[in-house]
C-alpha positions in Angstrom: 26.6 26.1 57.6 30.1 24.3 55.9 29.1 23.1 52.5 28.7 19.4 50.7 32.0 20.2 49.1 33.4 20.7 52.2 31.8 17.8 53.8 33.2 15.1 51.2 36.6 17.0 51.5 37.1 16.6 55.2 35.7 13.0 54.1 38.3 12.1 51.6 41.5 14.4 53.5 40.4 11.6 56.7 40.5 8.4 54.3 43.3 9.2 52.9 45.2 9.5 56.6 43.2 6.1 57.9 45.3 4.6 55.1 48.9 7.0 55.6 50.6 3.9 57.4 49.8 1.8 54.3 52.5 4.3 52.3 50.2 3.8 49.2 48.6 6.4 46.5 44.3 6.2 45.9 43.1 7.0 42.6 39.9 9.0 42.8 37.7 6.2 42.1 38.7 4.3 45.1 38.8 7.7 47.3 34.9 8.8 45.9 33.9 5.3 46.6 34.9 5.2 49.7 33.5 8.7 50.9 29.9 7.9 48.9 31.1 10.8 46.7 30.9 11.7 42.8 33.8 10.8 41.5 33.4 13.9 39.4 33.0 16.0 42.2 36.3 14.3 44.5 38.8 15.2 41.7 38.1 18.6 41.8 37.7 18.5 45.5 40.9 16.2 45.6 42.7 18.8 43.0 41.9 22.0 45.2 42.7 20.3 48.8 45.8 19.6 46.9 46.6 23.1 45.6 46.3 24.0 49.0 48.5 21.6 50.5 46.1 19.7 52.6 47.2 16.4 50.9 49.6 15.3 48.4 49.1 14.1 44.9 51.5 11.7 42.4 51.0 11.8 38.8 52.4 8.7 36.6 51.3 5.1 36.7 52.4 5.0 40.2 50.2 8.3 41.2 47.7 8.4 43.4 46.6 10.6 45.7 48.2 9.9 49.7 48.5 12.5 53.2 52.5 12.7 54.7 53.2 12.8 58.2 53.2 16.4 58.4 49.5 17.3 56.5 48.5 15.1 59.1 48.8 17.6 62.3 47.0 20.3 60.2 43.0 21.5 61.5 40.3 20.8 59.5 39.9 24.5 59.4 42.5 24.5 56.4 39.9 22.4 54.9 37.4 24.5 55.2 38.9 27.3 54.5 40.6 26.1 51.4 36.9 24.8 50.1 34.3 27.2 51.5 36.8 30.2 53.4 36.3 31.6 56.5 33.0 33.8 55.7 31.3 31.7 57.2 32.7 32.0 60.7 32.0 36.0 59.9 28.5 35.9 58.3 25.5 36.9 58.9 23.0 34.1 60.1 20.3 35.4 58.1 22.3 36.7 55.3 21.6 39.6 56.3 25.0 42.4 54.8 24.2 44.9 57.6 24.7 42.8 60.1 27.4 43.4 63.4 27.8 43.4 66.9 26.9 47.1 67.0 24.1 46.7 64.4 22.7 42.8 65.6 20.4 41.1 63.8 17.5 39.0 66.1 19.1 36.2 65.9 23.0 37.3 66.1 24.3 36.8 69.4 22.7 33.1 69.9 24.4 32.4 65.9 27.5 34.0 67.0 27.9 31.6 69.5 27.1 28.9 67.7 29.8 30.1 65.0 32.5 30.5 67.2 32.2 27.0 69.0 32.2 25.4 65.3 35.5 27.7 64.8 37.0 26.3 67.7 36.5 23.3 67.0 37.4 23.1 64.0 40.8 24.5 64.6 41.8 22.0 67.6 40.7 19.0 65.5 42.8 17.7 63.1 42.8 15.2 60.1 44.8 13.2 62.2 42.3 13.0 65.0 39.2 12.8 63.1 40.9 9.7 60.9 42.7 7.8 64.5 38.5 8.4 65.4 38.3 6.0 62.6 40.1 3.4 63.4 39.1 3.1 66.6 36.0 3.4 67.2 32.6 3.3 65.1 32.7 6.3 63.4 32.5 5.5 59.7 32.4 8.1 56.3 30.1 6.3 54.2 26.6 8.1 53.9 24.4 5.2 53.7 25.3 3.6 56.5 
């Protein structure tokens, strides 16, 4: 339901959040390696997250990407909105343009339940929650694990 770009963006934000206590600024190369994503793609994704104030960046020799305390409480929905937009929570599961409550496709009612559940999860789950889960348990970020 969310794009690969959005998955990378969430992983990048969670990785930065997991390192927030260290007060480090990370470069694109390190972040890309840690989230198992292409470097150029990661750079573009991080720029979008920075533009939407989901993460922060500083230029210069001691610069890089990082996440500030207030950014940790941003819902994952903010990342989804920045990368994919919110249309994914409104669109038809079969891709039909005229599907609606009054004119439903054969998949509409079942898909709406899934779509609404995902929206709710993205609204209530924060970057801090995912980073905390990463630091304290079995979750991981590398795709190859």
